[in-house]
ROBANU-642386 format. One line per field, with one value per residue (C-alpha): x, y, z; residue number from 1. Coordinates in pm, 1 decimal, m for minus. Layout:
<rs>
east: [X ...]
north: [Y ...]
up: [Z ...]
seba: [NUM ...]
</rs>
This chain:
<rs>
east: [31963.9 32101.6 31926.1 32218.9 32165.3 31771.6 31826.5 32015.1 31770.4 31664.8 31344.7 31208.8 30929.4 30812.1 30706.6 30510.3 30354.4 30295.4 30096.3 29867.4 29810.1 29701.5 29457.7 29315.2 29272.9 29117.1 29052.3 29055.0 29397.5 29381.4 29234.5 29537.6 29772.7 29582.2 29627.1 29979.3 30093.8 30022.8 30049.8 30362.6 30534.4 30555.8 30889.1 30707.4 30493.3 30230.0 30193.1 30138.3 29842.8 29729.8 29734.9 29527.2 29257.4 29221.7 29211.8 28972.8 28678.4 28734.2 28706.4 28368.8 28272.1 28291.7 28478.5 28833.5 28940.7 29036.3 28694.4 28631.8 28991.9 28997.5 28844.0 29065.4 29363.9 29286.6 29304.5 29629.5 29928.9 30160.5 29954.4 29963.5 30345.0 30376.2 30121.7 29800.6 29498.5 29766.5 29972.6 29687.7 29625.5 29963.1 29999.1 29677.5 29834.7 30153.5 29974.6 30164.3 29995.1 29781.1 29937.3 30294.4 30109.2 30132.1 30514.4 30541.6 30367.3 30613.7 30903.3 30787.4 30735.6 31094.0 31231.9 31037.4 31168.5 31539.8 31458.6 31337.4 31649.9 31873.1 31731.5 31707.9 32097.5 32166.5 31972.7 32156.3 32490.3 32428.1 32275.1 32604.6 32836.0 32675.4 32384.3 32079.4 32003.2 32299.6 32188.7 32337.1 32424.0 32182.7 31953.1 32042.8 32015.3 31697.7 31595.1 31736.7 31582.0 31245.5 31259.2 31352.7 31057.8 30803.6 30964.8 30919.8 30560.1 30427.7 30542.8 30348.2 29968.8 29937.7 29806.3 29953.9 29763.8 29421.2 29285.4 29100.8 28780.4 28816.1 28766.9 28505.7 28317.9 28301.6 28151.8 27898.5 27820.6 27789.1 27602.6 27364.6 27277.9 27235.7 26949.2 26779.0 26767.5 26542.4 26637.3 26935.1 27174.3 27474.8 27613.8 27458.3 27149.3 27220.6 26861.0 26860.3 26716.2 26943.0 27258.3 27202.8 27181.6 27499.9 27715.0 27517.4 27515.3 27806.9 28004.1 28195.7 28581.1 28551.1 28711.7 28416.0 28538.2 28240.1 28425.8 28274.4 28337.3 28223.8 27827.1 27730.1 27641.0 27846.2 27812.2 27429.5 27459.2 27702.0 27463.9 27179.8 27346.3 27479.6 27100.5 26913.6 27153.1 27099.3 26744.3 26703.5 26912.8 26764.1 26913.0 26958.0 27153.0 27312.8 27499.7 27516.9 27676.6 27472.4 27437.9 27283.8 26970.3 26913.8 27072.6 27369.5 27540.7 27752.1 28060.5 28011.1 28348.2 28228.9 28583.5 28419.8 28054.9 27993.4 27774.0 27523.8 27529.2 27516.8 27196.0 27026.8 27042.2 26926.6 26610.6 26523.9 26526.3 26324.7 26068.6 26046.4 26199.9 26424.1 26741.1 26798.4 26468.6 26574.8 26898.1 26700.0 26393.9 26184.2 25951.0 25579.8 25494.5 25317.3 25704.8 25839.1 25614.7 25734.0 26064.5 26034.8 25810.2 26099.6 26374.4 26199.1 26179.0 26551.5 26679.5 26734.7 26907.2 27269.7 27457.0 27739.1 27894.9 28271.2 28352.5 28704.3 28864.5 29216.7 29195.6 29478.0 29397.8 29553.7 29353.5 29031.4 29079.8 29133.2 28802.7 28625.1 28716.6 28627.0 28316.1 28260.6 28354.9 28109.8 27814.4 27858.7 27818.8 27957.6 27816.1 27948.6 28220.9 28164.7 28455.8 28402.0 28655.8 29000.1 29153.2 29082.5 29248.4 29613.8 29905.7 30241.3 30402.1 30802.9 30879.6 31038.9 30736.7 30510.2 30137.8 30089.3 30273.2 30060.9 29737.9 29857.9 29932.1 29574.1 29391.8 29600.6 29490.3 29147.5 29132.8 29362.0 29034.0 28773.6 28949.9 28999.9 28660.4 28544.6 28282.3 28250.7 28435.2 28299.0 28544.3 28460.8 28721.9 28776.1 28829.5 29099.4 29006.3 29038.0 28671.3 28568.0 28757.6 28560.2 28257.9 28037.2 28254.7 28170.2 28449.4 28716.4 28937.9 29240.6 29037.7 29073.9 29346.4 29617.6 29440.0 29727.0 29687.9 29326.0 29246.8 29460.6 29332.1 28981.3 28731.1 28501.3 28540.4 28211.6 28190.4 27862.0 27733.2 27416.9 27412.8 27168.9 27461.8 27610.3 27314.0 27332.5 27000.2 27008.0 26843.3 26456.1 26169.6 26430.4 26403.1 26762.6 26568.8 26260.0 26523.6 26711.4 26384.3 26322.8 26651.2 26662.4 26313.5 26423.8 26715.4 26675.2 26608.3 26847.8 27183.9 27447.5 27625.5 27924.3 28097.4 28389.4 28546.3 28440.4 28692.4 28380.9 28095.3 27976.8 28071.4 27824.0 27572.0 27299.8 27060.6 26920.1 26663.8 26796.7 26620.8 26810.3 26604.9 26636.8 26984.7 26777.1 26880.5 26579.8 26528.6 26410.7 26104.3 26328.0 26507.4 26847.3 27166.6 27320.8 27571.5 27882.1 28154.6 28179.8 28486.9]
north: [m1629.3 m1982.0 m2232.4 m2145.3 m1777.8 m1833.3 m2049.8 m1739.7 m1429.2 m1297.5 m1436.4 m1527.1 m1818.3 m1741.0 m1408.5 m1534.8 m1826.5 m1576.1 m1353.9 m1602.6 m1767.5 m1420.3 m1361.4 m1709.9 m1695.9 m1314.2 m1215.2 m848.8 m846.0 m832.9 m459.5 m353.2 m502.4 m281.9 m354.0 m310.4 m680.3 m912.7 m1277.4 m1199.7 m1040.7 m1426.2 m1605.6 m1950.2 m1964.7 m2184.6 m1905.6 m1667.3 m1903.8 m1900.2 m1566.1 m1487.3 m1734.3 m1583.9 m1241.6 m1328.6 m1507.9 m1187.1 m894.9 m1148.1 m1084.6 m1421.1 m1589.0 m1744.4 m1990.2 m2331.9 m2485.0 m2257.6 m2331.0 m2695.5 m2794.6 m2522.0 m2699.8 m3065.0 m2990.7 m2768.8 m2998.9 m2766.3 m2768.0 m3144.4 m3188.7 m2971.8 m3148.2 m3017.2 m2943.6 m3035.3 m2773.4 m2545.7 m2613.6 m2564.0 m2201.2 m2123.6 m2281.8 m2058.6 m1757.3 m1422.7 m1161.5 m922.7 m663.8 m760.5 m887.4 m554.7 m540.7 m890.9 m756.1 m499.0 m731.6 m945.5 m655.4 m541.9 m914.0 m926.9 m585.5 m690.6 m985.3 m827.6 m578.6 m849.7 m1032.4 m684.7 m609.3 m955.8 m883.8 m542.0 m698.9 m962.4 m729.7 m487.7 m771.0 m942.2 m642.7 m863.5 m771.1 m540.3 m276.4 65.3 199.8 430.2 174.3 m62.1 227.2 337.6 m48.9 m69.0 242.3 89.8 m206.2 m39.7 247.7 m66.0 m203.0 162.9 213.5 m129.1 m76.8 204.6 315.5 392.6 155.4 306.8 398.0 254.1 213.1 495.8 250.7 137.3 531.4 580.0 302.2 421.3 763.5 604.1 381.6 732.2 923.5 632.4 661.8 1005.4 933.5 664.5 850.4 1091.2 1439.9 1398.7 1328.2 1167.3 1193.2 1121.1 1387.9 1601.0 1628.8 2004.7 2066.4 2395.9 2280.2 1948.4 2182.5 2317.0 2010.4 1736.0 1537.0 1436.2 1260.5 915.5 970.4 1372.5 1513.1 1808.5 2063.1 2249.5 2531.8 2818.4 2992.5 2873.9 2921.4 2945.8 2596.7 2359.6 2096.6 2074.9 2127.6 1812.7 1644.4 1740.5 1580.5 1224.4 1196.9 1260.3 1025.5 754.4 797.9 712.7 417.3 178.5 m106.3 m421.1 m732.7 m874.9 m1199.6 m1160.7 m795.8 m484.7 m205.1 110.5 256.2 585.0 748.7 518.4 395.5 691.6 656.7 994.5 1073.4 1326.7 1453.5 1744.9 1590.3 1322.4 986.1 1108.2 1483.0 1379.9 1157.8 1428.9 1671.1 1411.1 1340.9 1713.5 1751.4 1465.2 1499.6 1895.6 1943.7 2182.3 1963.7 2230.0 2146.6 1772.0 1821.4 2026.6 1806.8 2100.7 1870.6 1745.7 1375.2 1434.9 1571.7 1250.6 1051.8 1173.6 1155.8 775.3 729.2 909.7 686.9 400.5 515.2 598.0 318.4 111.2 390.8 286.3 588.4 449.5 737.9 694.8 982.8 879.1 1250.5 1309.1 1019.4 938.4 984.8 625.7 475.6 637.0 552.4 187.2 181.4 343.5 2.3 m242.8 m36.8 m88.4 m452.1 m539.3 m293.3 m457.5 m103.4 251.0 570.7 885.1 918.9 1275.0 1405.3 1668.5 1818.6 1773.0 1982.5 1725.8 1434.5 1374.9 1259.4 1080.4 1376.4 1410.9 1638.9 1915.4 1877.6 2228.9 2208.1 2278.2 1973.5 1808.6 1921.7 1855.8 1475.8 1471.6 1614.7 1373.0 1073.4 1149.1 1219.4 909.9 713.9 886.1 784.2 377.4 343.4 535.5 722.0 1110.6 1248.2 1542.2 1707.8 1996.4 2293.9 2588.5 2929.3 3184.4 3505.0 3707.2 3654.9 3854.6 4204.4 4184.2 4347.3 4169.1 3882.5 3666.6 3369.3 3338.3 3078.5 3272.3 3230.8 2835.7 2706.5 2571.2 2717.7 2589.4 2205.9 2216.2 2441.7 2212.5 1839.4 1930.3 1876.8 2109.0 2409.4 2530.8 2787.8 2805.6 3180.8 3316.0 3696.9 3701.1 3541.9 3876.2 4069.6 4077.5 4153.0 4478.2 4515.8 4469.1 4726.1 5013.1 5154.7 4997.4 4678.0 4799.7 4896.6 4522.1 4334.5 4503.2 4432.2 4074.9 3951.7 3888.8 3731.4 3539.5 3224.8 3242.4 3071.9 3110.2 2820.3 2960.0 2735.3 2851.4 2587.0 2331.5 2111.3 1942.0 2245.2 2570.9 2810.4 3040.5 3082.9 2844.3 3014.5 2764.2 2836.0 2754.0 2673.2 2751.9 2563.1 2226.5 2296.3 2211.3 2379.5 2317.8 2456.0 2784.7 2872.2 3079.3 2950.0 2965.1 3197.4 3328.5 3134.1 3344.5 3147.4 2798.8 2569.1]
up: [749.8 852.6 1095.7 1319.3 1303.9 1351.1 1632.1 1840.6 1705.3 2020.1 2164.3 2483.2 2476.4 2830.4 2757.8 2480.2 2691.9 2992.9 2744.0 2588.3 2946.3 3095.5 2813.5 2862.2 3216.7 3208.1 2805.3 2974.8 2947.8 2592.4 2594.0 2865.6 2572.1 2315.2 1928.0 1881.5 1942.0 1628.0 1594.6 1376.0 1638.8 1812.9 1746.1 1784.8 1520.1 1723.8 1973.1 1686.2 1578.7 1923.0 1974.8 1659.0 1712.3 2074.8 1982.7 1701.4 1932.7 2148.1 1936.9 1854.1 2203.4 2253.3 2544.3 2516.7 2748.7 2728.8 2692.9 2410.9 2249.7 2302.0 1943.2 1768.8 1929.0 1869.3 1483.3 1448.4 1384.4 1537.5 1905.2 1841.5 1841.8 2162.8 2380.3 2233.7 2501.6 2813.7 2634.0 2674.2 2998.4 3092.0 2960.8 3147.8 3496.1 3443.3 3308.3 3375.2 3613.8 3431.9 3548.8 3396.1 3042.5 2897.0 2970.3 2834.6 2539.1 2467.3 2514.8 2236.4 1974.0 2052.9 2014.1 1656.7 1559.4 1673.0 1453.4 1149.0 1161.4 1159.6 899.4 691.1 759.4 618.2 307.4 264.1 332.6 115.9 m192.0 m124.9 m203.8 m513.2 m650.7 m805.3 m1148.3 m1167.3 m953.9 m877.5 m496.6 m511.9 m615.7 m318.1 m100.4 m200.0 m141.3 204.9 303.6 175.6 400.5 711.6 669.2 595.2 941.1 1114.9 961.2 1068.9 1423.5 1480.8 1472.9 1085.1 864.6 542.1 224.9 117.6 m209.9 m333.8 m408.7 m28.9 108.3 m173.1 m21.6 308.4 222.6 35.9 315.7 536.8 217.9 243.2 606.6 631.7 312.5 499.0 841.3 961.2 909.8 634.0 948.2 886.0 1267.1 1570.3 1649.3 1940.2 1975.9 1927.9 1563.5 1469.5 1600.6 1416.9 1106.0 1121.5 1251.3 1008.9 1383.8 1581.1 1313.6 1372.0 1446.3 1487.3 1793.4 1930.4 2146.1 2380.3 2583.3 2737.0 3065.9 3428.1 3441.9 3056.6 3101.0 2927.4 3124.2 3100.7 2760.3 2717.0 2954.5 2737.8 2417.3 2615.9 2761.3 2418.8 2263.6 2537.0 2555.0 2172.9 2137.8 1908.5 1760.9 1518.1 1530.6 1218.1 1287.7 1669.6 1625.9 1715.5 1483.0 1578.2 1395.0 1631.7 1948.2 2093.9 2366.5 2570.7 2756.8 3004.2 3172.3 3457.4 3576.8 3789.1 3898.9 4093.5 3907.8 4143.4 4058.7 3714.4 3754.2 3974.5 3694.7 3444.7 3668.8 3698.6 3341.9 3239.5 3535.9 3523.4 3899.7 4007.4 4063.1 4342.0 4509.9 4472.6 4634.1 4965.5 4961.5 4886.5 4714.9 4747.3 4720.4 4387.9 4282.5 4456.4 4250.2 3932.5 4038.8 4082.6 3724.1 3569.1 3735.8 3643.8 3265.1 3281.9 3468.5 3106.3 2906.4 2802.8 2953.8 3147.7 3344.3 3471.6 3778.8 3871.8 3906.1 3762.3 3515.7 3288.8 2953.0 2885.4 3099.6 2991.3 2670.3 2761.8 2936.0 2669.2 2461.8 2741.3 2734.4 2350.4 2380.3 2705.9 2559.4 2243.8 2094.4 2161.2 1993.0 2183.5 2402.3 2656.3 2861.9 3077.2 3107.2 2944.4 3164.2 3446.4 3275.3 3311.5 3084.2 3094.8 3044.6 3107.9 3403.2 3201.3 2950.1 3028.3 3115.2 2702.1 2633.2 2830.7 2688.5 2352.6 2431.9 2559.1 2256.9 2046.5 2225.7 2239.7 1860.6 1816.0 2009.0 1794.4 1474.6 1658.3 1798.6 1548.0 1734.5 1773.9 2107.7 2285.0 2539.9 2695.9 2767.9 2999.2 2876.9 2975.1 3200.5 2869.3 2786.4 3092.8 2949.4 2654.1 2575.7 2519.1 2688.0 2390.6 2360.3 2102.6 1950.1 2102.9 2452.0 2491.2 2763.0 2627.2 2271.1 1982.4 2042.9 2156.8 1805.3 1625.8 1708.6 1697.5 1409.7 1614.1 1808.9 1981.8 2233.0 2448.7 2558.9 2786.4 2781.3 3095.1 3296.9 3266.8 3374.0 3721.9 3912.9 4124.7 4462.0 4416.2 4436.6 4267.4 3945.4 3869.0 3896.4 3677.7 3403.8 3428.7 3410.0 3086.6 2927.1 3079.3 2951.2 2547.1 2698.6 3022.3 2824.5 2558.2 2491.3 2178.9 2078.2 1855.3 1594.9 1549.9 1367.3 1174.3 936.1 758.1 715.7 796.4 1103.8 1212.6 1558.9 1653.2 1918.1 2191.8 2475.3 2861.7 3133.2 3438.4 3720.9 3483.7 3303.4 3032.0 2646.6 2395.6 2059.5 1962.9 1762.9 1548.0 1266.4 1409.9 1384.4 1075.4 877.2 898.8 667.8 513.0 489.0]
seba: [1 2 3 4 5 6 7 8 9 10 11 12 13 14 15 16 17 18 19 20 21 22 23 24 25 26 27 28 29 30 31 32 33 34 35 36 37 38 39 40 41 42 43 44 45 46 47 48 49 50 51 52 53 54 55 56 57 58 59 60 61 62 63 64 65 66 67 68 69 70 71 72 73 74 75 76 77 78 79 80 81 82 83 84 85 86 87 88 89 90 91 92 93 94 95 96 97 98 99 100 101 102 103 104 105 106 107 108 109 110 111 112 113 114 115 116 117 118 119 120 121 122 123 124 125 126 127 128 129 130 131 132 133 134 135 136 137 138 139 140 141 142 143 144 145 146 147 148 149 150 151 152 153 154 155 156 157 158 159 160 161 162 163 164 165 166 167 168 169 170 171 172 173 174 175 176 177 178 179 180 181 182 183 184 185 186 187 188 189 190 191 192 193 194 195 196 197 198 199 200 201 202 203 204 205 206 207 208 209 210 211 212 213 214 215 216 217 218 219 220 221 222 223 224 225 226 227 228 229 230 231 232 233 234 235 236 237 238 239 240 241 242 243 244 245 246 247 248 249 250 251 252 253 254 255 256 257 258 259 260 261 262 263 264 265 266 267 268 269 270 271 272 273 274 275 276 277 278 279 280 281 282 283 284 285 286 287 288 289 290 291 292 293 294 295 296 297 298 299 300 301 302 303 304 305 306 307 308 309 310 311 312 313 314 315 316 317 318 319 320 321 322 323 324 325 326 327 328 329 330 331 332 333 334 335 336 337 338 339 340 341 342 343 344 345 346 347 348 349 350 351 352 353 354 355 356 357 358 359 360 361 362 363 364 365 366 367 368 369 370 371 372 373 374 375 376 377 378 379 380 381 382 383 384 385 386 387 388 389 390 391 392 393 394 395 396 397 398 399 400 401 402 403 404 405 406 407 408 409 410 411 412 413 414 415 416 417 418 419 420 421 422 423 424 425 426 427 428 429 430 431 432 433 434 435 436 437 438 439 440 441 442 443 444 445 446 447 448 449 450 451 452 453 454 455 456 457 458 459 460 461 462 463 464 465 466 467 468 469 470 471 472 473 474 475 476 477 478 479 480 481 482 483]
</rs>
């Protein structure tokens, strides 16, 4: 494009200034914008350089403001031409509001795309007039199509192809990690030995669905796993960056229970005092002393709870990204439960379409942050009409998208729940006692789908008083199938 056309190419310098100023004023703005805005999207190359330097600092968990950028600005020729440190101060003084920053960012990307389209259109026109190297019309068409596709690809979330050697390096790093780790797990341990054997732990970038009917204990199981991961967190620092050695930092989105209720459950499990007794105040002084000691021990574990109800899935994802940055690490995300999340679905879209958007976002987040996402899900009432009422994949509410997007689908089932206790001191009660004895503390986790491993059942113990799952003395369930 000639100079006159470039000068008239669509751009908005004020929007670029507003975005950079807002980020310098409040670094959290960068995470509201997301990663789709790149330095190359800026019309002014100095703005592009500034944005790149600022984002680089923030992603290293460092502060990016006027003071930390001052020395960098002094050595950059382009910045000196437009005012240097004074221009930096002007950007911060005239910073756009953080609420408007995402809209400005979208405008900058849109204008960049339009400029690229103008360049491509001119190149296509020039090649059509004077074909380079005598190319045929079909060859020119292929070239034009490739340029348009590349523009669309770089404007989306896909990073394109990567060499197999790069993928191989990542696979070997995972294998080495599993080899060095106790138990040979390549993922985060759940604390449940037989479940870990089936899953190999909770793997980074996987979306795991844990489903069950009300009363089966799916929230309790997810809480137990989250607690175990956070309680066993150990890390080492390399070049100022934390690297998890065992356990992990956990983000728990509790959309049904309050943070206080969740904390009560964890105290009950750890101190082995009935959560019902804690709530009612039916405890002795020595029990209260045990609770105080347990609270002191648990006070420092890296378990972060967000109990906002009706949380939009996009906001949930943004909060998870922010936690990873502020905590220095994030190793597990738990969502209890996914049907309580909301999505920005269009008015004409049904609930199935909304759930599909939610599960796709959760899977994308797992890949983006490279952490396992354990999402709980409700089951339809169809389970109750089955004898025994064991869940199946078809019982998942809005099952199509959930089953499709998930890497692992697990069902939790407690047979004792369906054996209602009859009136005491009756023959029926005696029969019930005989029947309930072997299954009272039995729980089953049925791995109905696993993209990278075997399916099958795992037997666990369950203590209702403490809502605690544990390992059984037996070796576990039998393997039903191999994928």
